[in-house]
N, C-alpha and C positions, 0 to 999 in steps of 0.2 A: 813060620810057626803057625800051626793050626790051633788057635786059641778059642775056646768057647766062653763067651762072656756070661753064659748061664751059670758057670762055676764061680764067677766073681761075685763076692759079697760086698755090698756097700753098707757101712755101719758107722756109727759115731765112735770117735776115738776115745780112749781112756789113757790114763797115765802110763799104763804098760806099753803103749804105742809110741811114747815120746822118742825113743831112740830111732825107731823106724821113720818117724816123721822128720827128724833132724837129718837123717841119711838122705831122704828124698829132697829136702830143702837144699842140701849141699849139692845134690845132682842137678837141681834147677840152677843154682848159682854157677856151677861149672859150665852148664849150657850157655848161661848168660855172660860168661867170661868174667865172673866176679867171685869165684870160689873163696878167695882170700878175705872177702868182706863178711863172711858168716862168722859171727862171734857168739851167737846164742848157744846155750848149753842144753843138754837133756833136762837138767833141773829147771831151767827157765821154762821149757815146754811143760813139764809136769806142774810147776807152780801155776802157770797161766791157765792150764786146763782145769785144775782143781778150783781155782778162784773164779772161773767163768769169764776170764778176760779174752780167751780165745775158744773157738770151737773148731772141730775138724771132722770131716767125713773121710773115711779111708776106704780104699778099694783093696780087698783082700782076696788072694787066690792061693789055695793050698797052704794056708796059714802064713803067707808072706804078704806084707803090705806093699802094693805095687803102684799106688797112687794116692794122692791126698787133695783135698780142697779145704784149706785152712782159712777161717774167716772170723769176723767179730762184728758185734753190733756197734753202730755209731749213729749219728744224727745229722740229717741235712736240715739246716735252718730254713731252707726254702720248701722242702718236701715232707720232712718228718723222719720216721724211723728208716734207717738204711742199713743194709748188710754190706760189709766190705770184704771182698775175697782177696786175702793177702797173698796166698800162694796156692797155685793149682798146678799139679804135675802128675803125669803118668810116666813111670819109668820107661826109658826109651824102647826097650825090647818088647813092651806091651802096647805101644801106641798103634793106632789104626784098627783097633778091634772093638770100638764102642765103649771102652771103659771110661774115657774122659766124659763122654755124653752122660753116662750113668752117674758119675760124680757131680757134674754140673747140675743135672736134674735133681739130685738129692739136696744139694746146696740151695737151689731155687725153691724146692719144697719147704725147707726149713724157713727160708725168708718169708714165704707166703704164710706159713703157719704162725709166724710171729707178727703178721700184719705189716711187714716192711713194705714201703711204697717204692723202693728203689734198691738196686744192687749195683755195686761199682767194683772195678778192678783195673789193673794196668796191664798193658802188653808192650813189650819192647818193640820199637819200630821196625826192626829187621827180622822179627819172628813171623815170617809169612805164613807158615802152617797154622800157627795159633790165630793170627788175624783172620785167616780164611775160615777157621773153625768157628770163631766168635761171630763173624758176619753171617755164616750159614745158620746160626742159632737166632739171628735177628738182633744181635747186640749192635749198639751204636759205638763207633770208634771216634772219640773226640780228639781232634788234632790241634785245637786252638789253646788248650790249657797246658801250662808248663808245670812240672813237678817242682816243689820247693821243699827243702829239708834242712834241718839244722841239728847237728849232734849236740846233745847236752851232756853227754858222758862219753869220754874217749876211753877205749880199752887198751 
């Protein structure tokens, strides 16, 4: 595929993008072998976008959303304002054309504009292409912290 990233637009998502965002989240979950764990709905995304609980940058090519960087503000008790990148994906057929870099750069720009001192996200340990991409950006991959989660509402 000969893809020009010059045609790709990076912009902030709105509620009209919720269905496309969810579609890409499902694609990511499928890649991570956890497709059955996605229970969020289009309405969940719309509500959270409207309320400002989440923010999302989208990569759009020919009126199709082909990538997302979904994030939110949080707080590090040690450092201060932090942005957490919850999901980052470029649809498989569009990878390797610089779109992910444009999305990450847009996310980082937003964090800087908000005076965040830190950004964080997770990467699954077997996703070597993503790990390489993050390391090339200068990100630190922490391997000593374990994830902890507890569901408070089962669906």
